N, C-alpha and C positions, 0 to 999 in steps of 0.2 A: 822478807824480814820483816819488821816494825818495828815503828817508830816513832817514839813522841817529841811534838814539837814543845821546846821548852819559850816560855813566857818571853824572854830575850830574842829572839826566834824571828817571834807575830811583830813587836813593835819596832824590832831593827828594820823589819818587812816594808812594815808602814809610814817609814820615814826615807823616802824616796835621794833628802841628802846628808841624810847620814851616812857616816863612814863603811860603815857595814851594812848598809840596806842591801848591797847588791850581791855582799857573798853570803845572807842570810838569802836572802830569794832564788837564785841563783842552786844552794843546796838542798832547797826545800824543791823546787824540781828537777834537776837536776834524779831527787830518791825518785819521786811520782814518774820521771820518764823510766825509769829502771824498773818500775814495777811493785816497786815497794810499797808498804801503807803506811800512808802517813794519818799520823792521829792529832788530835789534838781534846782536851776536857773541860768540865766549865768553871774546872778552877785557873787554867792559861785565858779563860774568855774575862774572869774577875778580875787578876789581876792585870791583865793586859786592859782592860775599861778603865781600872785605878790610875793608872800613870797617862794613857789615852786623854781622859777627859778629863786633868789636872791641870792648872796652869804652869806655861812656859817656865815663870816664873819661880813655881816651887817645884824643878824639878820633873814638872811631868810633859807632856807633850803639846800641852792647847787645846785638844778638839774639839769641835761643840758634837752635842748631842748625834746628829743625823753627817758629821762626820766618820765619827766613832761606831754608831751602829751600822754604816757603809766598811767600814775593816772590818766588824763581821761576819758583814754578810758575806761578805769573802771568802777571809776563815773558814765558814759555813762552806760554802760552795768546792774549795781547793778542798778542804783535811777529812778527814772520817772522826766523828764525833762519839767517842769513849763516856756512854752514859754514866750516873753517877746512880749507885747500886749500894743500900749499906752492907756489904761486905769492904766496904772502901776504906767503911771508919774500923772498922775491927782492925782493921790489914793496918796499916796507921799508926793505931795504937802498939803495933807489936813494930815494925817498927821505930819509932822514936824514942820504946821499952829495949828493943834491942839494939839500938847504936847511940842509947843515949843524948838525942837531938835534943838542943835548945836553942829558946829563941827566933831569930827568922829564918832560920835553917826548915821547921816545924813544916813550913812552904815545898820545901824541894821533897823532903818526906812523904807529904800527899804525893803528891809526883811520883815518887818511887813505891808508896799502895796499889794507886792505882794503877800503875805497869805492874806489878806485882800480879792481880787480880784478873788483867785482861792478856795475861802473860808478852807484853812490850816484850820486847828483851834491850833497846837502845833507846835513847833520848838524844834528840840533838841541840846542843846547848853552846853557847859560844863561854859558859861558867863549866868549863869540864872538873875541875877542880872541886866542885861543892858537888858533888855525883862519885868523889873515889870511896868515900867510905861502901858503897854501895854492890860491890863485889857480881854478887851478881845479873848484873845491870852495865851497857858497857856506854857509855857519853859520848859520843861522839860531836867535835868541833869543824863546824861547814869548811873547813879546809879542806880538815879533810876527807871529808865528803867530793869535795870538787879535784884534790890531787889525783 
């Protein structure tokens, strides 16, 4: 199985004191141990960087530049990158048109477009409800992976 990791999984995994950290890291580890292909894309890293380097008092993690770079290096070492290619843009336009996507949900639509182009069946996410409209894909909650 090919599984894209949602940014919320990457963020929780980078926060050892967060209550969902263990669940996120254990789910990713289990998928890797079971020899599934666990993936990320450049959008994940941009979203991660945005939250990780934003000050904690502004709902970020308050990471320094160096800390954020180290976390990105960890992601790159453990997971497989799906490179940006022009076909993702075309697929994204189709996804937002077909599903009438508006507002902040546009970012999930781009992940779905990437999944479509690279034939990725599932996304590991804490926000499974965000992906219910995309019936061609399975949204996996970490708790279901660990069950």
